[in-house]
C-alpha positions, 0 to 999 in steps of 0.5 A: 815408554812414551806414546809419542816415541812409540809413534815415531815422533822426534825420530828424525832429530835423533836419527840425524845425530847418527849414533846407531846400533843394532836392535833385535825384534823380540815381538811383533803384534798385529793390531787387529782392532785397527783395520785399514781398507785398501780396496773401495769394493769388498766381497767380505769383511777382510777383503783388501784389509791391512792391519798395523803392527807394534814391535818390541825390540832390544838393543845394547849401548856400552854394555847396557841392554835397553828395550823399546817399541815402535808402532808400524802403520798398515803399509809398512812391512813388519819385521820378523821376530829375531830380525835385526833393525837399525836403532838410532840412539841419543848420544846423551841418553841412550834410552831415547831411541828412534827406529825408522822403518 
């Protein structure tokens, strides 16, 4: 998986094709090393802190199972493991996907 795909670069182009399938979140990891401060004044180090997440998911197209991953910023709600998400796939190559959260 490319880093640009994980960051969502090119997602709008794939999503515009309209080919959707359902994906299932298989893991959701918090990126503890990247802290975003939401508050200008803090009492302790984690006061007002938010952390981005990285999710992994699986989806099926024409009987073939694919896996993917997506980085979510600190202000986007992270889906739970087992939750379904919409995955947009490239009609010519289903291994190319987009997840717009």
